[in-house]
KEKEKE-803359 format. One record per residue (C-alpha): residue number from 1; y, z, x. Coordinates in steps of 0.02 Angstrom, whole numbers, plus 50000, padded with zeros to 5 digits. Layout:
residues N
@pos:NUM c2:Y c3:Z c1:X
...
//
This chain:
residues 430
@pos:1 c2:48841 c3:48581 c1:45317
@pos:2 c2:48896 c3:48777 c1:45234
@pos:3 c2:49082 c3:48801 c1:45275
@pos:4 c2:49102 c3:48990 c1:45208
@pos:5 c2:49018 c3:49060 c1:45392
@pos:6 c2:49155 c3:48987 c1:45465
@pos:7 c2:49295 c3:49009 c1:45354
@pos:8 c2:49267 c3:49217 c1:45390
@pos:9 c2:49242 c3:49210 c1:45561
@pos:10 c2:49436 c3:49103 c1:45559
@pos:11 c2:49525 c3:49229 c1:45467
@pos:12 c2:49430 c3:49382 c1:45543
@pos:13 c2:49498 c3:49324 c1:45724
@pos:14 c2:49665 c3:49297 c1:45672
@pos:15 c2:49677 c3:49463 c1:45597
@pos:16 c2:49644 c3:49532 c1:45756
@pos:17 c2:49760 c3:49434 c1:45821
@pos:18 c2:49906 c3:49494 c1:45710
@pos:19 c2:49853 c3:49697 c1:45761
@pos:20 c2:49853 c3:49664 c1:45944
@pos:21 c2:50025 c3:49662 c1:45962
@pos:22 c2:50067 c3:49804 c1:45847
@pos:23 c2:49944 c3:49900 c1:45944
@pos:24 c2:50051 c3:49838 c1:46123
@pos:25 c2:50177 c3:49922 c1:46063
@pos:26 c2:50145 c3:50056 c1:46005
@pos:27 c2:50071 c3:50100 c1:46144
@pos:28 c2:50254 c3:50050 c1:46230
@pos:29 c2:50319 c3:50162 c1:46122
@pos:30 c2:50239 c3:50308 c1:46228
@pos:31 c2:50290 c3:50273 c1:46385
@pos:32 c2:50463 c3:50329 c1:46452
@pos:33 c2:50597 c3:50182 c1:46499
@pos:34 c2:50606 c3:50159 c1:46681
@pos:35 c2:50817 c3:50122 c1:46723
@pos:36 c2:50881 c3:49968 c1:46736
@pos:37 c2:50891 c3:49959 c1:46920
@pos:38 c2:50702 c3:50041 c1:46939
@pos:39 c2:50589 c3:49887 c1:46985
@pos:40 c2:50438 c3:49995 c1:46975
@pos:41 c2:50355 c3:50147 c1:47057
@pos:42 c2:50235 c3:50174 c1:47185
@pos:43 c2:50153 c3:50298 c1:47288
@pos:44 c2:50205 c3:50326 c1:47478
@pos:45 c2:50057 c3:50342 c1:47551
@pos:46 c2:49971 c3:50210 c1:47417
@pos:47 c2:50073 c3:50083 c1:47412
@pos:48 c2:49942 c3:49983 c1:47337
@pos:49 c2:49978 c3:50088 c1:47152
@pos:50 c2:50147 c3:50013 c1:47051
@pos:51 c2:50188 c3:50083 c1:46878
@pos:52 c2:50345 c3:50052 c1:46767
@pos:53 c2:50319 c3:50270 c1:46689
@pos:54 c2:50411 c3:50368 c1:46778
@pos:55 c2:50338 c3:50511 c1:46760
@pos:56 c2:50157 c3:50457 c1:46799
@pos:57 c2:50090 c3:50525 c1:46988
@pos:58 c2:49985 c3:50414 c1:47102
@pos:59 c2:49772 c3:50404 c1:47052
@pos:60 c2:49714 c3:50428 c1:47216
@pos:61 c2:49823 c3:50567 c1:47289
@pos:62 c2:49921 c3:50657 c1:47136
@pos:63 c2:50096 c3:50640 c1:47230
@pos:64 c2:50246 c3:50568 c1:47107
@pos:65 c2:50275 c3:50415 c1:47126
@pos:66 c2:50447 c3:50353 c1:47245
@pos:67 c2:50567 c3:50219 c1:47131
@pos:68 c2:50563 c3:50056 c1:47232
@pos:69 c2:50768 c3:49968 c1:47145
@pos:70 c2:50789 c3:49788 c1:47090
@pos:71 c2:50854 c3:49690 c1:47226
@pos:72 c2:51049 c3:49686 c1:47239
@pos:73 c2:51049 c3:49850 c1:47173
@pos:74 c2:51056 c3:50020 c1:47250
@pos:75 c2:50971 c3:50204 c1:47212
@pos:76 c2:51171 c3:50224 c1:47111
@pos:77 c2:51144 c3:50071 c1:47015
@pos:78 c2:51306 c3:49989 c1:47104
@pos:79 c2:51262 c3:49810 c1:47101
@pos:80 c2:51308 c3:49669 c1:47219
@pos:81 c2:51440 c3:49622 c1:47155
@pos:82 c2:51530 c3:49750 c1:47257
@pos:83 c2:51483 c3:49659 c1:47404
@pos:84 c2:51622 c3:49595 c1:47539
@pos:85 c2:51591 c3:49417 c1:47556
@pos:86 c2:51551 c3:49401 c1:47747
@pos:87 c2:51397 c3:49533 c1:47677
@pos:88 c2:51377 c3:49387 c1:47542
@pos:89 c2:51372 c3:49252 c1:47659
@pos:90 c2:51251 c3:49361 c1:47828
@pos:91 c2:51116 c3:49227 c1:47893
@pos:92 c2:50945 c3:49227 c1:47825
@pos:93 c2:50879 c3:49325 c1:47987
@pos:94 c2:51002 c3:49458 c1:47944
@pos:95 c2:50856 c3:49509 c1:47813
@pos:96 c2:50788 c3:49564 c1:47936
@pos:97 c2:50890 c3:49688 c1:47992
@pos:98 c2:50864 c3:49871 c1:47935
@pos:99 c2:50951 c3:49999 c1:47803
@pos:100 c2:50988 c3:50139 c1:47737
@pos:101 c2:50870 c3:50222 c1:47626
@pos:102 c2:50866 c3:50406 c1:47541
@pos:103 c2:50741 c3:50528 c1:47532
@pos:104 c2:50800 c3:50671 c1:47420
@pos:105 c2:50810 c3:50849 c1:47552
@pos:106 c2:50688 c3:50931 c1:47460
@pos:107 c2:50577 c3:50826 c1:47487
@pos:108 c2:50595 c3:50801 c1:47651
@pos:109 c2:50570 c3:51003 c1:47681
@pos:110 c2:50386 c3:50978 c1:47576
@pos:111 c2:50352 c3:50840 c1:47736
@pos:112 c2:50406 c3:50928 c1:47852
@pos:113 c2:50509 c3:50847 c1:47908
@pos:114 c2:50637 c3:50897 c1:48072
@pos:115 c2:50764 c3:50812 c1:48163
@pos:116 c2:50828 c3:50831 c1:48351
@pos:117 c2:51030 c3:50776 c1:48431
@pos:118 c2:51016 c3:50647 c1:48533
@pos:119 c2:51067 c3:50725 c1:48705
@pos:120 c2:51158 c3:50681 c1:48875
@pos:121 c2:51044 c3:50755 c1:49039
@pos:122 c2:51020 c3:50718 c1:49198
@pos:123 c2:50867 c3:50594 c1:49184
@pos:124 c2:50735 c3:50659 c1:49312
@pos:125 c2:50543 c3:50595 c1:49338
@pos:126 c2:50397 c3:50677 c1:49387
@pos:127 c2:50306 c3:50556 c1:49467
@pos:128 c2:50100 c3:50627 c1:49531
@pos:129 c2:49965 c3:50550 c1:49649
@pos:130 c2:49809 c3:50590 c1:49710
@pos:131 c2:49804 c3:50582 c1:49914
@pos:132 c2:49698 c3:50573 c1:50064
@pos:133 c2:49726 c3:50655 c1:50234
@pos:134 c2:49711 c3:50594 c1:50357
@pos:135 c2:49746 c3:50596 c1:50569
@pos:136 c2:49898 c3:50542 c1:50624
@pos:137 c2:49848 c3:50383 c1:50724
@pos:138 c2:50003 c3:50451 c1:50862
@pos:139 c2:49898 c3:50629 c1:50884
@pos:140 c2:49738 c3:50565 c1:50916
@pos:141 c2:49663 c3:50526 c1:51049
@pos:142 c2:49475 c3:50445 c1:51118
@pos:143 c2:49421 c3:50441 c1:51297
@pos:144 c2:49293 c3:50281 c1:51334
@pos:145 c2:49210 c3:50255 c1:51490
@pos:146 c2:49314 c3:50137 c1:51610
@pos:147 c2:49183 c3:50126 c1:51766
@pos:148 c2:49012 c3:50155 c1:51766
@pos:149 c2:48968 c3:50328 c1:51801
@pos:150 c2:48871 c3:50485 c1:51762
@pos:151 c2:48927 c3:50606 c1:51623
@pos:152 c2:48896 c3:50774 c1:51750
@pos:153 c2:48951 c3:50934 c1:51667
@pos:154 c2:49004 c3:50939 c1:51473
@pos:155 c2:49151 c3:51105 c1:51417
@pos:156 c2:49156 c3:51038 c1:51241
@pos:157 c2:48999 c3:51031 c1:51138
@pos:158 c2:49017 c3:50995 c1:50939
@pos:159 c2:49151 c3:50940 c1:50843
@pos:160 c2:49295 c3:51071 c1:50798
@pos:161 c2:49309 c3:51135 c1:50948
@pos:162 c2:49499 c3:51172 c1:50981
@pos:163 c2:49566 c3:51156 c1:51136
@pos:164 c2:49733 c3:51140 c1:51226
@pos:165 c2:49846 c3:51046 c1:51300
@pos:166 c2:49765 c3:51022 c1:51499
@pos:167 c2:49582 c3:51081 c1:51455
@pos:168 c2:49445 c3:50987 c1:51547
@pos:169 c2:49337 c3:50912 c1:51435
@pos:170 c2:49198 c3:50867 c1:51541
@pos:171 c2:49170 c3:50789 c1:51722
@pos:172 c2:49096 c3:50621 c1:51784
@pos:173 c2:49019 c3:50580 c1:51919
@pos:174 c2:49055 c3:50405 c1:51995
@pos:175 c2:49009 c3:50304 c1:52168
@pos:176 c2:49133 c3:50182 c1:52120
@pos:177 c2:49261 c3:50288 c1:52099
@pos:178 c2:49240 c3:50407 c1:52237
@pos:179 c2:49259 c3:50227 c1:52353
@pos:180 c2:49387 c3:50182 c1:52279
@pos:181 c2:49483 c3:50348 c1:52301
@pos:182 c2:49389 c3:50333 c1:52484
@pos:183 c2:49491 c3:50186 c1:52499
@pos:184 c2:49653 c3:50267 c1:52420
@pos:185 c2:49626 c3:50360 c1:52588
@pos:186 c2:49615 c3:50252 c1:52723
@pos:187 c2:49771 c3:50150 c1:52657
@pos:188 c2:49869 c3:50274 c1:52641
@pos:189 c2:49831 c3:50325 c1:52870
@pos:190 c2:49829 c3:50136 c1:52888
@pos:191 c2:50016 c3:50183 c1:52809
@pos:192 c2:50071 c3:50324 c1:52910
@pos:193 c2:49996 c3:50240 c1:53052
@pos:194 c2:50109 c3:50059 c1:53036
@pos:195 c2:50246 c3:50176 c1:53018
@pos:196 c2:50244 c3:50267 c1:53189
@pos:197 c2:50177 c3:50100 c1:53251
@pos:198 c2:50374 c3:50042 c1:53224
@pos:199 c2:50279 c3:49890 c1:53121
@pos:200 c2:50361 c3:49857 c1:52945
@pos:201 c2:50251 c3:49691 c1:52919
@pos:202 c2:50075 c3:49805 c1:52920
@pos:203 c2:50193 c3:49946 c1:52830
@pos:204 c2:50214 c3:49810 c1:52720
@pos:205 c2:50028 c3:49759 c1:52678
@pos:206 c2:49973 c3:49950 c1:52686
@pos:207 c2:50110 c3:49963 c1:52516
@pos:208 c2:50055 c3:49842 c1:52413
@pos:209 c2:49877 c3:49879 c1:52443
@pos:210 c2:49909 c3:50068 c1:52379
@pos:211 c2:50001 c3:50000 c1:52234
@pos:212 c2:49866 c3:49897 c1:52203
@pos:213 c2:49722 c3:50038 c1:52228
@pos:214 c2:49822 c3:50168 c1:52138
@pos:215 c2:49845 c3:50085 c1:51954
@pos:216 c2:49646 c3:50040 c1:51980
@pos:217 c2:49630 c3:50261 c1:51959
@pos:218 c2:49752 c3:50246 c1:51853
@pos:219 c2:49646 c3:50153 c1:51756
@pos:220 c2:49473 c3:50230 c1:51769
@pos:221 c2:49571 c3:50397 c1:51693
@pos:222 c2:49624 c3:50462 c1:51846
@pos:223 c2:49802 c3:50560 c1:51811
@pos:224 c2:49950 c3:50554 c1:51959
@pos:225 c2:49931 c3:50745 c1:51955
@pos:226 c2:49763 c3:50711 c1:52018
@pos:227 c2:49813 c3:50587 c1:52128
@pos:228 c2:49941 c3:50728 c1:52193
@pos:229 c2:49808 c3:50802 c1:52231
@pos:230 c2:49694 c3:50683 c1:52304
@pos:231 c2:49869 c3:50631 c1:52403
@pos:232 c2:49894 c3:50807 c1:52481
@pos:233 c2:49731 c3:50871 c1:52506
@pos:234 c2:49646 c3:50692 c1:52593
@pos:235 c2:49488 c3:50716 c1:52494
@pos:236 c2:49396 c3:50617 c1:52377
@pos:237 c2:49369 c3:50714 c1:52246
@pos:238 c2:49191 c3:50694 c1:52200
@pos:239 c2:49184 c3:50740 c1:52000
@pos:240 c2:49343 c3:50657 c1:51888
@pos:241 c2:49390 c3:50800 c1:51767
@pos:242 c2:49441 c3:50736 c1:51600
@pos:243 c2:49565 c3:50831 c1:51529
@pos:244 c2:49650 c3:50857 c1:51362
@pos:245 c2:49810 c3:50756 c1:51325
@pos:246 c2:49867 c3:50881 c1:51199
@pos:247 c2:49823 c3:51059 c1:51085
@pos:248 c2:49693 c3:50980 c1:50969
@pos:249 c2:49524 c3:50992 c1:50915
@pos:250 c2:49364 c3:50888 c1:50949
@pos:251 c2:49307 c3:50775 c1:50822
@pos:252 c2:49158 c3:50678 c1:50918
@pos:253 c2:49073 c3:50716 c1:51053
@pos:254 c2:48946 c3:50564 c1:51066
@pos:255 c2:48870 c3:50602 c1:51257
@pos:256 c2:48750 c3:50721 c1:51327
@pos:257 c2:48769 c3:50775 c1:51484
@pos:258 c2:48695 c3:50691 c1:51626
@pos:259 c2:48693 c3:50525 c1:51521
@pos:260 c2:48741 c3:50373 c1:51615
@pos:261 c2:48887 c3:50278 c1:51539
@pos:262 c2:48942 c3:50109 c1:51547
@pos:263 c2:49114 c3:50053 c1:51539
@pos:264 c2:49189 c3:50045 c1:51349
@pos:265 c2:49058 c3:50206 c1:51285
@pos:266 c2:49139 c3:50310 c1:51197
@pos:267 c2:49157 c3:50492 c1:51290
@pos:268 c2:49258 c3:50625 c1:51162
@pos:269 c2:49380 c3:50608 c1:51012
@pos:270 c2:49541 c3:50728 c1:51032
@pos:271 c2:49648 c3:50750 c1:50844
@pos:272 c2:49811 c3:50835 c1:50864
@pos:273 c2:49812 c3:50923 c1:50673
@pos:274 c2:49985 c3:50968 c1:50705
@pos:275 c2:50029 c3:50851 c1:50589
@pos:276 c2:49947 c3:50736 c1:50485
@pos:277 c2:49983 c3:50596 c1:50358
@pos:278 c2:49906 c3:50565 c1:50187
@pos:279 c2:49885 c3:50419 c1:50121
@pos:280 c2:49939 c3:50461 c1:49922
@pos:281 c2:49894 c3:50305 c1:49798
@pos:282 c2:50034 c3:50271 c1:49662
@pos:283 c2:50015 c3:50143 c1:49521
@pos:284 c2:50113 c3:49966 c1:49561
@pos:285 c2:50245 c3:49991 c1:49418
@pos:286 c2:50301 c3:50136 c1:49525
@pos:287 c2:50327 c3:50082 c1:49691
@pos:288 c2:50500 c3:49998 c1:49649
@pos:289 c2:50544 c3:50191 c1:49627
@pos:290 c2:50491 c3:50222 c1:49791
@pos:291 c2:50577 c3:50206 c1:49971
@pos:292 c2:50561 c3:50265 c1:50175
@pos:293 c2:50627 c3:50453 c1:50177
@pos:294 c2:50609 c3:50529 c1:49992
@pos:295 c2:50519 c3:50710 c1:50005
@pos:296 c2:50380 c3:50745 c1:49929
@pos:297 c2:50258 c3:50869 c1:49891
@pos:298 c2:50072 c3:50904 c1:49944
@pos:299 c2:49967 c3:51051 c1:49867
@pos:300 c2:49787 c3:51031 c1:49874
@pos:301 c2:49682 c3:51133 c1:49752
@pos:302 c2:49573 c3:51213 c1:49898
@pos:303 c2:49724 c3:51300 c1:49937
@pos:304 c2:49793 c3:51370 c1:49778
@pos:305 c2:49995 c3:51410 c1:49758
@pos:306 c2:49992 c3:51334 c1:49936
@pos:307 c2:50148 c3:51170 c1:49951
@pos:308 c2:50171 c3:51061 c1:50088
@pos:309 c2:50331 c3:50940 c1:50113
@pos:310 c2:50344 c3:50769 c1:50215
@pos:311 c2:50414 c3:50625 c1:50191
@pos:312 c2:50388 c3:50445 c1:50136
@pos:313 c2:50339 c3:50345 c1:50325
@pos:314 c2:50257 c3:50188 c1:50243
@pos:315 c2:50236 c3:50088 c1:50116
@pos:316 c2:50065 c3:49986 c1:50091
@pos:317 c2:50140 c3:49801 c1:50026
@pos:318 c2:49975 c3:49758 c1:50008
@pos:319 c2:49913 c3:49813 c1:49804
@pos:320 c2:49718 c3:49863 c1:49788
@pos:321 c2:49639 c3:49727 c1:49657
@pos:322 c2:49531 c3:49835 c1:49565
@pos:323 c2:49645 c3:49977 c1:49542
@pos:324 c2:49801 c3:49925 c1:49546
@pos:325 c2:49887 c3:50036 c1:49664
@pos:326 c2:49977 c3:50026 c1:49790
@pos:327 c2:49953 c3:50124 c1:49966
@pos:328 c2:50075 c3:50255 c1:50007
@pos:329 c2:50106 c3:50358 c1:50216
@pos:330 c2:50203 c3:50526 c1:50192
@pos:331 c2:50205 c3:50608 c1:50346
@pos:332 c2:50191 c3:50810 c1:50360
@pos:333 c2:50182 c3:50963 c1:50468
@pos:334 c2:50016 c3:51055 c1:50479
@pos:335 c2:50052 c3:51161 c1:50602
@pos:336 c2:49901 c3:51296 c1:50540
@pos:337 c2:49760 c3:51149 c1:50538
@pos:338 c2:49771 c3:51191 c1:50351
@pos:339 c2:49764 c3:50999 c1:50290
@pos:340 c2:49588 c3:50916 c1:50355
@pos:341 c2:49536 c3:50769 c1:50385
@pos:342 c2:49495 c3:50666 c1:50229
@pos:343 c2:49502 c3:50821 c1:50122
@pos:344 c2:49578 c3:50749 c1:49922
@pos:345 c2:49753 c3:50816 c1:49891
@pos:346 c2:49922 c3:50781 c1:49763
@pos:347 c2:50059 c3:50718 c1:49815
@pos:348 c2:50221 c3:50772 c1:49678
@pos:349 c2:50382 c3:50654 c1:49703
@pos:350 c2:50550 c3:50699 c1:49613
@pos:351 c2:50654 c3:50573 c1:49550
@pos:352 c2:50829 c3:50594 c1:49529
@pos:353 c2:50885 c3:50446 c1:49409
@pos:354 c2:51081 c3:50505 c1:49350
@pos:355 c2:51121 c3:50556 c1:49159
@pos:356 c2:51078 c3:50434 c1:48992
@pos:357 c2:51040 c3:50488 c1:48803
@pos:358 c2:50888 c3:50569 c1:48777
@pos:359 c2:50783 c3:50600 c1:48642
@pos:360 c2:50616 c3:50692 c1:48616
@pos:361 c2:50438 c3:50581 c1:48638
@pos:362 c2:50394 c3:50610 c1:48422
@pos:363 c2:50543 c3:50555 c1:48393
@pos:364 c2:50524 c3:50353 c1:48427
@pos:365 c2:50427 c3:50240 c1:48333
@pos:366 c2:50325 c3:50111 c1:48429
@pos:367 c2:50273 c3:49953 c1:48346
@pos:368 c2:50215 c3:49847 c1:48485
@pos:369 c2:50372 c3:49734 c1:48494
@pos:370 c2:50501 c3:49862 c1:48449
@pos:371 c2:50544 c3:50017 c1:48467
@pos:372 c2:50593 c3:50141 c1:48321
@pos:373 c2:50712 c3:50281 c1:48263
@pos:374 c2:50776 c3:50357 c1:48108
@pos:375 c2:50958 c3:50416 c1:48121
@pos:376 c2:51013 c3:50570 c1:47975
@pos:377 c2:51173 c3:50518 c1:47903
@pos:378 c2:51189 c3:50642 c1:47818
@pos:379 c2:51120 c3:50704 c1:47619
@pos:380 c2:50939 c3:50648 c1:47617
@pos:381 c2:51018 c3:50438 c1:47698
@pos:382 c2:50920 c3:50395 c1:47842
@pos:383 c2:50941 c3:50242 c1:47907
@pos:384 c2:50793 c3:50140 c1:48033
@pos:385 c2:50866 c3:50084 c1:48211
@pos:386 c2:50800 c3:49957 c1:48326
@pos:387 c2:50839 c3:50062 c1:48516
@pos:388 c2:50781 c3:49983 c1:48689
@pos:389 c2:50695 c3:50134 c1:48799
@pos:390 c2:50722 c3:50173 c1:48987
@pos:391 c2:50585 c3:50259 c1:49034
@pos:392 c2:50517 c3:50417 c1:48982
@pos:393 c2:50541 c3:50580 c1:49068
@pos:394 c2:50446 c3:50731 c1:49057
@pos:395 c2:50429 c3:50753 c1:48831
@pos:396 c2:50590 c3:50630 c1:48810
@pos:397 c2:50630 c3:50460 c1:48817
@pos:398 c2:50774 c3:50376 c1:48906
@pos:399 c2:50878 c3:50264 c1:48785
@pos:400 c2:50953 c3:50117 c1:48836
@pos:401 c2:51067 c3:50047 c1:48665
@pos:402 c2:51044 c3:50089 c1:48479
@pos:403 c2:51104 c3:50238 c1:48486
@pos:404 c2:51258 c3:50361 c1:48495
@pos:405 c2:51260 c3:50526 c1:48596
@pos:406 c2:51255 c3:50691 c1:48450
@pos:407 c2:51176 c3:50590 c1:48324
@pos:408 c2:51039 c3:50688 c1:48226
@pos:409 c2:50847 c3:50578 c1:48223
@pos:410 c2:50695 c3:50604 c1:48143
@pos:411 c2:50592 c3:50684 c1:48269
@pos:412 c2:50403 c3:50724 c1:48155
@pos:413 c2:50338 c3:50658 c1:48030
@pos:414 c2:50385 c3:50475 c1:48076
@pos:415 c2:50251 c3:50373 c1:48009
@pos:416 c2:50286 c3:50463 c1:47802
@pos:417 c2:50453 c3:50402 c1:47839
@pos:418 c2:50409 c3:50264 c1:47879
@pos:419 c2:50299 c3:50236 c1:47768
@pos:420 c2:50439 c3:50285 c1:47633
@pos:421 c2:50566 c3:50160 c1:47719
@pos:422 c2:50442 c3:50020 c1:47687
@pos:423 c2:50422 c3:50080 c1:47495
@pos:424 c2:50613 c3:50062 c1:47457
@pos:425 c2:50616 c3:49890 c1:47547
@pos:426 c2:50725 c3:49974 c1:47683
@pos:427 c2:50644 c3:49918 c1:47826
@pos:428 c2:50540 c3:49746 c1:47807
@pos:429 c2:50483 c3:49703 c1:47961
@pos:430 c2:50443 c3:49774 c1:48149
//
């Protein structure tokens, strides 16, 4: 075999390998040297970009790169040699604790960072709910036939008619009612005769029968005033007038003139709308904040500019399975009948919950398990801090722990600040 070609190839390969280190050294000589305490440079928006060239720019967005310090060094070049013994002996869980990091002030201005003070103010929250107007059951009356008879004359004919207290709604004719009235009159005569004859036993028996007849007339919708008139006149009334027990509105008239009615049939329904109920539906998380007697403001889109004040009268203990809401009954006055049954309304409740520390809504960065704010330490230094929230009040969060009054926190550009903190290793995990 001829070994000359193989020898030639081996010699060429050795020459290339010898040249490569000089080429690499030549290229490295053209790159600016990074400081000793810098591990690498990366982009705050694209952390996957890594380079050792301090003058390089992000190949994706052309932004200036940010330095990532080596472990044990900070931006001032200090090492862990200056750390206290307690810090060196910190448990492993301390690795997850956030540390300060620095973003130059001109860079903060460039990305639109703004600050807000932590202030102590009264905690007032507004709870809103949808509701529906309903008739007050205590102001509702349904006339039901309690004796067989006939509708002789209707005095009201359609729902919506306004009636006054004592106004006659209809006249009923009932042979049984007339017979009972005559029986009542006969018992009156028997009682008077026994009293004249001086027979106490007969008089006592007549009194018992009179009481029974009187009660029967009351059960048949005969009022005490009508019974008194019967006693004075001594003559049974042919027709029984049914009168309205209060000023209200006719809700339903399910009968007609001349119709025969049987016990249990509806005759007429009357509703007093000068006071109504509103059933408002609040979410189950809001129900523990509500108490009987709290003032609620009620408004309707059909009555612009008008607000009705009511009070919570009842908290329904049952939760709607589908909507996860609980009903709350609000009682309110409605003297002009402006609120109508089945009308949709809006209920608003203002809660005063004392005082607390407040930060703007945009200052809190929620991560699911934790809530983070960035506290201004001056000179471009920022400290990520975990906080516990105590609810939302308008455009602010109440802070239960983690912040002090008058501290300054980042209120905008939080996502960019968060990316920068991860690049610099200040916030290692959420």
